C-alpha positions as a Python dict, from the first residue, in 0.01 Angstrom:
ca = {
    (1, 'M'): (0, 0, 0),
    (2, 'S'): (132, 345, -84),
    (3, 'L'): (24, 674, 70),
    (4, 'K'): (79, 1034, -39),
    (5, 'I'): (-55, 1333, 157),
    (6, 'L'): (-172, 1630, -54),
    (7, 'S'): (-275, 1978, 56),
    (8, 'P'): (-332, 2182, -262),
    (9, 'F'): (-592, 2428, -131),
    (10, 'G'): (-703, 2355, 224),
    (11, 'P'): (-764, 2040, 422),
    (12, 'K'): (-518, 1758, 374),
    (13, 'M'): (-615, 1473, 142),
    (14, 'A'): (-463, 1130, 99),
    (15, 'K'): (-387, 952, -226),
    (16, 'L'): (-377, 578, -160),
    (17, 'S'): (-293, 270, -357),
    (18, 'L'): (-478, -24, -200),
    (19, 'P'): (-452, -395, -272),
    (20, 'K'): (-730, -521, -501),
    (21, 'S'): (-839, -770, -233),
    (22, 'L'): (-907, -485, 13),
    (23, 'V'): (-1096, -283, -249),
    (24, 'A'): (-1307, -592, -324),
    (25, 'K'): (-1390, -635, 49),
    (26, 'I'): (-1485, -268, 84),
    (27, 'N'): (-1704, -279, -227),
    (28, 'Q'): (-1871, -598, -103),
    (29, 'E'): (-1961, -431, 228),
    (30, 'V'): (-2084, -116, 54),
    (31, 'D'): (-2299, -326, -181),
    (32, 'K'): (-2462, -489, 125),
    (33, 'I'): (-2535, -146, 274),
    (34, 'I'): (-2676, 22, -37),
    (35, 'T'): (-2904, -273, -120),
    (36, 'S'): (-3054, -292, 232),
    (37, 'N'): (-3301, -26, 345),
    (38, 'I'): (-3222, -99, 711),
    (39, 'L'): (-2843, -75, 672),
    (40, 'S'): (-2878, 220, 436),
    (41, 'K'): (-3069, 415, 701),
    (42, 'K'): (-2832, 303, 979),
    (43, 'Y'): (-2519, 424, 798),
    (44, 'N'): (-2668, 728, 620),
    (45, 'Y'): (-2433, 1016, 706),
    (46, 'S'): (-2570, 1274, 460),
    (47, 'K'): (-2751, 1491, 716),
    (48, 'K'): (-2420, 1560, 892),
    (49, 'L'): (-2256, 1703, 577),
    (50, 'A'): (-2253, 2068, 471),
    (51, 'G'): (-2358, 2022, 107),
    (52, 'E'): (-2658, 1859, -51),
    (53, 'V'): (-2574, 1490, -74),
    (54, 'E'): (-2836, 1224, -142),
    (55, 'Q'): (-2655, 963, 65),
    (56, 'E'): (-2311, 929, 222),
    (57, 'I'): (-2218, 608, 402),
    (58, 'E'): (-2039, 626, 735),
    (59, 'T'): (-1682, 504, 776),
    (60, 'V'): (-1609, 133, 732),
    (61, 'S'): (-1326, -10, 942),
    (62, 'Y'): (-1103, -309, 868),
    (63, 'T'): (-873, -398, 1162),
    (64, 'H'): (-631, -103, 1186),
    (65, 'L'): (-759, 81, 876),
    (66, 'T'): (-1052, 323, 883),
    (67, 'L'): (-1151, 433, 536),
    (68, 'P'): (-1434, 666, 440),
    (69, 'T'): (-1630, 520, 154),
    (70, 'T'): (-1869, 633, -112),
    (71, 'P'): (-2081, 380, -296),
    (72, 'Y'): (-1770, 246, -471),
    (73, 'V'): (-1401, 286, -400),
}
């Protein structure tokens, strides 16, 4: 995994290179959430954001990694 921290105009951002197996696991979990009304409501984070977002899913954690996700990574 590689990591580069960027700060071109304000808050810091990270540019990551993740193993395909981890991306597949994250996408599998996100697919479960977005296809379930119950999980979708449980993890809906959009009301806590400043802009108008239809749906934002709360952070998903894998052991020591905590990665914010959108519907697909």
